C-alpha positions as CSV (number, residue, x, y, z in Angstrom):
1,X,-30.1,-69.9,102.4
2,X,-30.8,-66.1,104.3
3,X,-28.7,-64.0,103.5
4,X,-26.8,-60.5,106.1
5,X,-29.7,-58.8,106.1
6,X,-32.6,-61.6,107.6
7,X,-34.0,-64.1,104.9
8,X,-34.3,-64.9,101.5
9,X,-37.0,-62.5,100.0
10,X,-39.2,-63.1,96.4
11,X,-40.2,-60.0,96.1
12,X,-38.2,-59.0,93.5
13,X,-38.4,-55.4,94.5
14,X,-36.9,-55.5,98.0
15,X,-33.8,-57.3,96.1
16,X,-33.5,-53.9,93.6
17,X,-33.5,-52.0,96.3
18,X,-30.0,-53.7,96.9
19,X,-28.6,-52.6,93.6
20,X,-27.5,-49.2,92.3
21,X,-30.4,-47.1,92.1
22,X,-30.4,-43.8,89.6
23,X,-33.1,-41.9,91.2
24,X,-34.2,-41.9,88.3
25,X,-35.1,-46.0,89.1
26,X,-35.4,-45.4,92.7
27,X,-38.5,-42.9,92.3
28,X,-39.9,-45.3,89.3
29,X,-39.6,-48.8,92.1
30,X,-41.5,-46.3,94.3
31,X,-44.2,-45.4,92.6
32,X,-44.9,-48.9,91.5
33,X,-44.1,-49.9,94.9
34,X,-47.0,-47.6,96.3
35,X,-49.5,-48.8,92.6
36,X,-49.2,-52.9,94.1
37,X,-50.1,-51.8,98.1
38,X,-52.7,-50.0,96.8
39,X,-53.8,-53.0,94.3
40,X,-52.8,-55.6,97.4
41,X,-54.9,-54.0,99.4
42,X,-57.9,-53.6,96.8
43,X,-57.2,-57.2,96.4
44,X,-58.0,-57.9,100.8
45,X,-60.8,-55.7,100.5
46,X,-62.5,-58.3,98.2
47,X,-61.2,-61.3,100.2
48,X,-63.0,-59.4,103.5
49,X,-66.2,-59.1,101.8
50,X,-66.2,-62.2,100.3
51,X,-65.1,-64.5,103.8
52,X,-68.3,-61.2,105.5
53,X,-70.3,-63.4,102.2
54,X,-69.1,-66.4,103.6
55,X,-70.3,-65.8,107.3
56,X,-73.6,-64.9,106.1
57,X,-74.8,-67.6,104.1
58,X,-73.1,-70.4,107.4
59,X,-76.1,-68.4,109.4
60,X,-78.8,-69.1,106.9
61,X,-77.1,-72.8,106.5
62,X,-77.7,-73.2,109.9
63,X,-81.3,-71.3,110.1
64,X,-82.4,-73.6,107.8
65,X,-81.1,-75.9,109.2
66,X,-83.0,-75.8,112.2
67,X,-85.7,-75.2,110.3
68,X,-85.4,-78.8,107.8
69,X,-85.4,-80.2,111.9
70,X,-87.7,-78.6,113.0
71,X,-90.0,-79.9,109.7
72,X,-88.4,-83.5,110.3
73,X,-89.9,-83.1,114.1
74,X,-93.2,-82.3,113.0
75,X,-93.0,-84.8,110.1
76,X,-92.3,-87.4,112.5
77,X,-95.3,-86.4,114.8
78,X,-98.1,-86.0,111.7
79,X,-96.6,-89.8,110.7
80,X,-97.3,-91.0,114.5
81,X,-100.1,-90.0,114.6
82,X,-101.4,-91.0,110.8
83,X,-100.0,-95.0,112.2
84,X,-101.3,-94.8,114.9
85,X,-105.1,-94.1,113.2
86,X,-104.4,-96.1,110.6
87,X,-103.7,-98.8,113.9
88,X,-107.4,-97.8,114.5
89,X,-108.8,-99.0,111.8
90,X,-107.3,-103.0,111.8
91,X,-108.7,-105.6,113.8
92,X,-106.9,-107.4,116.9
93,X,-105.9,-110.3,114.6
94,X,-104.5,-108.3,112.6
95,X,-102.8,-106.2,114.7
96,X,-101.3,-109.3,115.3
97,X,-100.3,-110.7,111.9
98,X,-98.9,-107.1,111.3
99,X,-97.1,-107.4,114.3
100,X,-95.8,-110.5,113.1
101,X,-94.6,-109.3,109.8
102,X,-92.7,-106.8,111.5
103,X,-90.9,-109.4,113.8
104,X,-90.1,-111.1,110.6
105,X,-88.9,-107.6,108.9
106,X,-86.1,-106.6,111.8
107,X,-84.6,-110.0,111.4
108,X,-81.4,-110.6,109.8
109,X,-81.6,-112.5,106.8
110,X,-85.8,-112.2,106.8
111,X,-88.5,-111.3,104.5
112,X,-91.6,-110.6,104.9
113,X,-93.8,-113.1,103.1
114,X,-95.3,-112.2,99.3
115,X,-98.6,-109.1,99.2
116,X,-101.5,-111.2,97.3
117,X,-102.3,-109.7,94.4
118,X,-105.5,-107.8,93.5
119,X,-108.2,-107.2,95.6
């Protein structure tokens, strides 16, 4: 529940200022607050360094993702050219048989005929 000076705080040093402190206690509390402030800013600096590292890694990740996408396109091209070359090795009848096998593979619940063993 908010007090007369605003919402409640969890910082004990702020609560201590409302007490009847001696001059020595006030000075010690002031010194402690300054020490805390410096440490918090040092740690916040580290947080900022890590955030910067994350941003650099994200940029590097995007670069690698683009490179992988380009290589995938190139692999698809190589695969397509090899497929066309392989089809060029087949007779017309073999290409027709291959087309039938592919149709069977695309039909739901259908399996291709078993391949013969041996040469």
